[in-house]
C-alpha positions as CSV (number, residue, x, y, z in Angstrom):
1,M,-29.5,-4.7,1.7
2,A,-29.1,-0.8,-0.2
3,Y,-25.5,-0.4,-1.8
4,G,-23.8,-4.0,-1.2
5,I,-24.2,-2.8,2.8
6,D,-25.5,-4.5,5.1
7,L,-27.4,-2.2,7.9
8,T,-27.7,-5.0,10.4
9,L,-24.8,-4.3,12.4
10,T,-25.6,-0.7,12.1
11,G,-29.1,-0.5,13.6
12,Y,-28.0,-2.7,16.1
13,L,-24.9,-0.7,17.1
14,L,-27.1,2.5,17.1
15,S,-29.9,0.9,19.4
16,L,-27.1,1.1,22.0
17,T,-26.7,3.8,24.4
18,P,-23.6,5.6,24.1
19,L,-22.7,3.3,28.1
20,E,-23.4,0.1,26.6
21,R,-20.9,1.7,23.1
22,L,-18.6,2.7,25.4
23,R,-18.0,-1.3,27.1
24,R,-18.3,-2.7,23.6
25,H,-15.3,-0.5,22.4
26,D,-13.8,-1.6,25.8
27,Q,-14.1,-4.9,25.7
28,A,-12.4,-4.9,22.1
29,L,-9.5,-2.7,23.1
30,E,-8.9,-5.2,25.8
31,L,-8.9,-7.8,23.3
32,I,-6.9,-6.2,21.2
33,R,-4.2,-5.3,23.8
34,A,-3.8,-8.9,24.8
35,A,-3.6,-10.3,21.1
36,R,-0.6,-7.9,21.1
37,A,0.5,-9.3,24.3
38,A,0.2,-12.4,23.1
39,G,2.4,-11.6,19.9
40,R,5.1,-10.2,22.3
41,E,5.3,-13.0,24.2
42,F,5.5,-15.5,21.5
43,Y,7.7,-13.2,19.2
44,G,10.1,-12.1,21.8
45,F,8.9,-8.1,20.5
46,D,6.4,-5.7,18.9
47,P,7.1,-4.8,15.7
48,R,5.1,-1.8,15.9
49,P,6.2,1.6,16.8
50,D,5.7,2.8,19.7
51,Q,3.0,4.9,18.7
52,S,0.4,4.1,20.8
53,P,0.4,2.9,25.1
54,D,-0.9,-0.1,25.9
């Protein structure tokens, strides 16, 4: 652990192919969109400014 940084995750991410990285990004984006939709359903509105498309 250099400078208090664990490079294990960085090494893992760099071992992925570009396609695998894109798939992980899409999975994370899907999770965020689901969380936002759940928040809108629970609270009845989206508190974020209308900047990013859903």
